[in-house]
N, C-alpha and C positions, 0 to 999 in steps of 0.2 A: 742840233743834236738833242734828242729827247731820250731820257733814261732815268734810272734810279741811281743815286749817288750817295756817298758818305762824305762828311766834312773831314778834311785832313789838315787844316791849319787853324789860325786864330783870327779874331777880329783885331787888326792892327797888331800891337805887341802884347795884347792881353792873353795870359795863359789860360783863361777860362773860356776862350772863344769856342773850342769844339763843343763844350758842354752847352753853351748858349745856343749854338746852331742846332744841336741835337734836341734841345728843349723846344725850340721855336717852330721847327718845320718837320713834318712827317710826309713821306712819299713826295718829295720835291721833284717837280718836272721843270727842266730848263730847256727852253727853245732858243738855241743860239742863232737861228735865222731871224726871228723877230725880236730877239733880245727881251723875251718875257719869261716869267716863271709863274708856276702855280703849285699849290700844295694841297694834299687831301685834308690834312688837319694841322692846326697850329696849337702849340702848348707852351705857355709862358710860365715858368716856375720862378717866382720872384727871388727866392733865397739863393739862387745860383748867380745872381747878377752883380755881386761885389761892387764896391765903390768905383773900381777902375773901369767897369763897363759903361757906367753912366746911363743916361736916359735912353740912348739909342738901343740898349739891350732889350727893352720890352716895348717896341713900337714908339720910341721917342717920348716916353712919358716919365715923369718924375714920380716914383712910387715911395718916396720917403727918404730922409737923409741917410739912412743906413741901407736903403735899397732892399731891406729884408723883411720888415715887420709891419708895414702899414696895413691896416685892415682892408681898405679899399681905396681906389683912386680913379677918378675920371680922367681921361687923357684924350688929346687930339692927335689922331694918327698923323705922323709926319711932321708934327709941330705946327700944323696949319689948322686954324680954327674952322676952315671950310671942309676939312676932312671928316671922315666918320668918327664919331665919338664912341669909345668902347670903355668898358669897366673891367678891371681885374677884381673878381669877387673874392671875399675872404682874405686870407693873408698871402697866399702864394700862387694860386693857379688860375689861369684863364685858358679854356680849351675850346676847340671847335672853330677858331677864327681862321678862316682861309685867307691867305694873303699871297702877294707876289713880292719879289725882292727887287725887281728892276723893270725898266721900261725905256724905250727910246725917247720917251718924253723928257726924261732927265730933269736936271735943274732944280731938284729938291721939291717938285710939286707932289701932289698926292692923288691917289686913285680913290674917288669917293665910294667905289663899289667894294673894295677889299682892303683899303688902307695901306697900299704899297708904299715903300720908301720912294720909289721912282727916281733913284739917283745912282743905280747900278748899271754897269755895262760889261760886256765880255772883253776881257783883256787878253786871254789866251785860251785856245781850244785845240788840244792835241788828242782828244779822246778817240778820234777815229783811228789813230795809230797806237792806242793804248796808253796815251799820256794823260795830262791833267786838264781840267777846266778851271780858269781863274776868272772871277768876276769882282769888280771893285767900283768905288766911286771916283777913281782917278787912275788913269793909265800909268801914272808914275807910282808904283807900289811903295816906293821908299820915301815919298814926300810926307811931310808932317801932316798928321790928322787923317791919313788915308786908311780906309777900312777895306779889306778884301777877304774873299773866301776862295779856298782851293778845294776842288772836288776830284776824286778819282772814281772811275767806273767801278761799281760793285760787281763782283763776279756772280755768275748765275748760281743760284742755290736751290736745290730741290729738298724739300722737307717731307718727313713721313706723313702719310695720310691714312684715313680709314674710309671705307665705303660699304655699300650694300650690293648684293646681287640677288638674282632670283632665277629659278629654272626657266630656260628658254626665253628670257626677257633681256634685251639689250639695256642694261641698267647704267645710266650716266654716273661717272665718278669724277668729281671736280678735284683733280690732283694739282692744278696750278694755282689755286686760290691762296695758298700759304707759301708759295715759292717766290723767289726774287730773281728778276731777270729783266732784260730789255725786251718789252713786249712787241717790238716792231717785227721781228722775224725769229721765230722760235722753232726748234726741232725737238720733238719728244720721241725718245727711243725706248722701247721696252727691252731692258737688258736681261731680265729673268721672267719668263712667261709663267703663268700659273700652271698647276698640274692639269693636263688636258682632261683628266677624268672629272675634274671639278668645273672647268670652264675655260673661257678664252677672253683675250683683251683685243679691242679694236681701237685704233687711233686714226681719226680723220682730220684733215686741215693742216697737217704737219708735213713739211715746214711751212710756216706762214705766220701771220699775225696771231698773237695769243688769243685774241677774242674769237677767232674762227676755229680753234682747236677743240675737238670733242674726243673724250676717252670714255669707252663703254666696256662693261664687263658682262658677259653672258654665261650664266651657269648652265651646266648640262642638265638634262631632264631629271636625272636621278641624284643630282648633287645635293649635299647638305653640309652643315658645319661651317668651316671657314676655309678661305683660300688666300693667296697673296701673290703679288708680282712686284717687280722692281723696275724703275725707269730713271732716265737722266734727261736733263734739258740742256740745250745748247742755244745761246742767244747771239752767236757770232763772236763772242769774246772768250769763249772757252766752254768746256763741258762740265756740268755739275757732277758732284759725287752721286752715286745711285741712292735713291730713296725708296723705301718699302711702303707698299699700300696693302693693308690688311682688309680683306673683304669678308663680311658676314653674309652667308647665303640664307636668304629669307625664303620661306615656303609661301610665296605669294604668286599672284598672277591668275590669269584666266585658265581654268582647267577644262579639259575635254569632258563633256557630259553626254548622257544618252537617255533615251526614253523609248517607250513603245505605245502604240495606239492601234486602232482598227480602222477599217474602211470608213472614210468620211468623218471620222471622229476627231475633233480638236484635242490637243494635249498640251499641258503645261510641263516644261522641263526646267527644274531648278538650276540656275546658273551658279557656278562656283568660282569665286575670285578672291581668295583669302589675301588679306593685307590691304585691300582697297576698301574705302568707306564712302567718301563723297565722290560718286562716279557718274559718268554718262555711258550708256551702252548703245551700240549700233549693231545692225545685223547685215550680213551679206544676203544675196538672193538665195532662197532654198533651191537645192539641186533638182528636186522633183516637183517644183511649183508650189502653189499654195501661198499663204501669207504668213508672216511672222511679225509679232509685235511684242513689246515688253509688258509683262503683267507682274508688277511688283519686282521681285528678283528672279522671275521665271520668263523663259521664252515661250510665248503662246503661239503655237503653230496650228493653222487651220488647213487641212488637206485640200487639194484641188478636187472639187466635186466632179470634174470632168475627166479625172484620171481613168484611163482605159487599159493600162498595162497589167502585167502579171503581178501576182501577190505570192509571197511577201516582197516588199521592196524597201530600200533604205533611202531616206531623205537626209541630206546633210547641209549645214550652212555654218559659216563662221560668225562669231560675235566678238566685238572688240570693246574692251573696258578702258575708259579714259579717266584718269585721275583729275577731277575738277580743280584740285588744289595745286596741280602741276608738280607734285613731288615725285610721283611714280610715273614711269613711262607707260604708254599704252600697251596693253597685253591682249592677245587674241587667242581664243579657244574655239573648239569645234563642237557643234551640237549634232548628234546623230540620232535619228528617230527611225525605228523599225516599224513598218506598217504591215499588219497582217489582215487577212480576211477569211472568216469562217462562214461559209454559206450553209444555210439550214438544209437538213435532209429529213423528210418525214416519210416513214415506211408504212406499208399496209400491214394489218395484222388481224387475226381472228381470236375472239375471246368467247368464253362460255358463261352464261348467266342463267341460273336455275330459278324456276318459280315453284319448285316442289315444296309444298306445305306453306307457301307464302303468297300474299297478294302481289301481282306484278308491279303495281305502283309503289311497292315497298322494296322491290328488288333493284339494286343498283350496282354498277361496276365502276370503280375508280381507275381510270386509265391515265398513267403518268407518261406524257410524251417524252420526257427527258430520260426515262429509263428503258425505253424500247430499244433493243439491240439494233445498232446501225443508224439510229437517229442522231442528228447533229443539231444542236440548238442555235448555232450561228453566233455572231458577235453579240455579247451582252449589251444591254439587257434584252432578253428575248421575251416574247409574249406568245400565248397560245389561244386560239379561238376555235369555235366549233360551228359546223353548218350541216345542212342536208340531213337532218335527223329523220329516221324512219322508225315507227313503232316505239317511240320514246322521246325523251327530252334530255337536255344536258345542262349542267352547271359547271363553272370553271373556277378553280382556285390555284393561282400560280401556274404551274405547268401541268396540272391534273384536270382532266375532263371527266366528270362523273356522269355516267349515262344511267337514266332511270327508265324502266319499261313503262309503256302506256298502260293505263288501267284496262283490264280485260284482255291484254295480250299475254296468253299463258305459254305459248310455245311457237316456235318458228324462227324466223331470221329478222333481226333488226340491224341498224347500222347508223353511223354518223361519220362525217368528215372532220378532220382537225387540221389546222394550219399553224405552222411555226413561222413567226416573223422575227427577224433579228433586230439588233439595236442600231444598225447603221443610220446615222442622221440623214435626213433629207430623202434618201432613197433606199429604204430597208429592203432586204431580200427575204423571200418567203418560200415555203414548200408545204404541200398538202398531201396528207395520207388519209386512208379510209380504214375505219375499225368496223369489222363485221361481228355482230353479236349473235351467237347461236344460243337459242333457248330450247333445251331438249324437251321432247314430249315424254313425260314420265307417267306411266299408268299407276293407279293406286294398287295396293296389295292387301288382301284380306287373308290373314294366316289361317291355315287349317287347324281344327281342334278335334279332340276325341273325348269320349265319355262312356259311361255304362249306367244301366238302370234295370229294374225289374219290369217285367211286362205289366203294363197298366200304370206305371209310375213315371211321372215327368221328371226331367233332369235339366239343370241349367249349367251352361258353360260360357266362358269368355273367348272372344275371337279378336286378336290384335289387328289393327288397321294401320297401314303405312300410307301416308298421303301421296297422291299424285300431284299434278299441277294445280296450284292454288291451295289455299288453306283448307283444313278439314271442315271448317265451318261452311265452306262453299261447295263441299262435296254433296252429292245427292243423298237422300234418305236411303238406308239399307233396304235392299229388295230381297225377298225370299224366293229362291228358285225351286226346282224340283225336289220333292221330299220322298224318301223311301221308308216305309214302315212307321210313319208317324207324321206329325206336323211340327213346323218351327215358327217361332215368333221372336223378333228382336225386342226385348223388353226395356233396354237402356243402352246409353252410349252413342246414340246417333250423333254424328258430327264430331266425334272424339276418336281417339286412337284405340279404344277398347269397347267392343260391342258385347252386350249380354244377350245370349241366345238361349231360349227354352225349347227343348225337344220333348214332345209328348208322344209316346208310342201309341200306335193304333191298338184297339181292344184285341186281346188274344195274340198280339204280335210278339214274337221273339226272334232273335237273330240280330243281324247288322242293319241298323237303320241309319238314315243320313238326310241331310238337307244342305242346300247351297245358299250362301249369303253374298250378295253383290253390292258394290258401291261404285258410283261414277264420280270422277274428279271434275274440276271446273271446266275443262275443255272437252268433256264427254268420254274420256277413256274409262274402261270398266275394269274393276278388280273383283275377283270371285274367290271365295274360300268355301271349304266343305267341312261341316261338322259331322263326324261319324260317331254313332252311339251303339254300343253292344247291349241288346235287350235280352235279359234272361227269361226263360219260360216260367209260367206260374205253376204251383204244385197241383198234382192230379186230384180230382174230387172222389174217386172210387165208385163200384157198382152194387154189391150185395151186403146183407147185414153181418154175415160171418166174418167179413173182413173189416168190420168196423171196430175201432178201438173205443175204449171208454171215452166219452166226450164227443163221440161221433166221427172220429177220424177214420178215414178209409184205408190208410196205409202208413207205414212208419218210414221215415226217411233214414238214411244211414246213420245220422248223428244220434237219433233216438234209439235205434237198435243197439248201437254201441254202448250207450249209457245203460240200457236195460241189462245187457249181458254183463256189464261190470258189476251191477248191483247184485245179481243172482250169484255171481262167483264169490262175492264177499260174504253173503249169507251162508253158503255152504262151508266156507272155510271156518267161520265162527262155530258152526254146529259141530263140525268135526273136532274142533278143539275141545 
């Protein structure tokens, strides 16, 4: 018979026997088949051994005449000098000495390994029927000098416990560690299950040896706070009273995590496993291929470059967190990665670039490929390149291609191609579009002007010039065309936006005179303007002397006649007065 027992009698006739046994042996195991015993711990408290107990009370050693206050003593276990020598330290206590009480060797010998008395044997064993176990150094329990111990089986006792749980983790709860029972065959029953909203309890290995019984608590995914359940144990000798187990639900374990990436681009997804510190992490095979490795606390996934399926797609794989300290159970979470692909789109377009008033090689057009309606830049980072330039050159900054006309190209059609390449590693995708650049042909404009003068008198007027293609400095010198009633000359302003033109009437000419001024721009277009001048006739010179006025004038103009008439009228008025 092997089990846990309590002392129920005394050493011989000594009233302190139960206390002595309680002091000496903890977790005593008695094997009645081999007539041997062992104990987990041994504790000898000197002050309990009164003079009546004698030397045998503490492993056959004399610990002082009063058996209570010797400071220390060396002793020979079993009274035999060949046995193990042990010391009771201090005044009262010696702990940790594992010993046996009996052996079939008998005869008062000693066990050099543990200091057993080796003089005890089983006298009676009715424990299988619920009775007593008696061991003694003599089968005649009533003979003089006989020492014996009587044991009764201790009933199974379940004691209150505490434990931890975590969402979706089967957390072990050691409920049997502080219970008392015969470990040979135990049945654990859950009498009050936990609130199912909070979790569930699982018992495996029951009924069976205590060493093979496992109890786990699994909290639900949304559980928090505390839960509890109650259980009983039955070791074949009766059922214990229920004991309560309080569970603290910890927010720990491997959480599901997610990430995103693009075609062929590796990604790191930070793993989340609160409550775990010293861990090992393993990965299952990714559902969509590729490779996954641990990078610090992240899952580093490299897509399969040979993937030829549709986009977007989702790649999943599990990761398992193992506590290297063995305190927490393994926990598994899922990594979900969404893989997208954005292929570049490059459209054709036409733009206008003017050379009016400017040199072509200073005229440029910034084309931003990212802003053209319908364009798609693809997976970042994208790049833009240019090629096949005609009648100009290109420079690139970011996604902008700046096109500059070639020197001397004033009007017509230019073009360039641009290519968008996306950031897909290893095998980027690209698209090419064409930008057509129209350079309008703009003729210069010479604005018309008007003026007036007297016959024989020259007059000067300005004529505004609006540039055609190219700067005014590249326009031709002004040319004077057909003139009517006089001659014209450009006296200033050539190559500017304001010409100074002098009109000189022909001798004796009066009426409407004019002349044309022309300017050619850099690509040969002509602009012509007309200066119109009103020329008044000169005064008449007269024919006979009777018509001559003093001073030789031949006639009076209207102004002079009016003035003369006014003077005569004033003289008459004064005389009359």
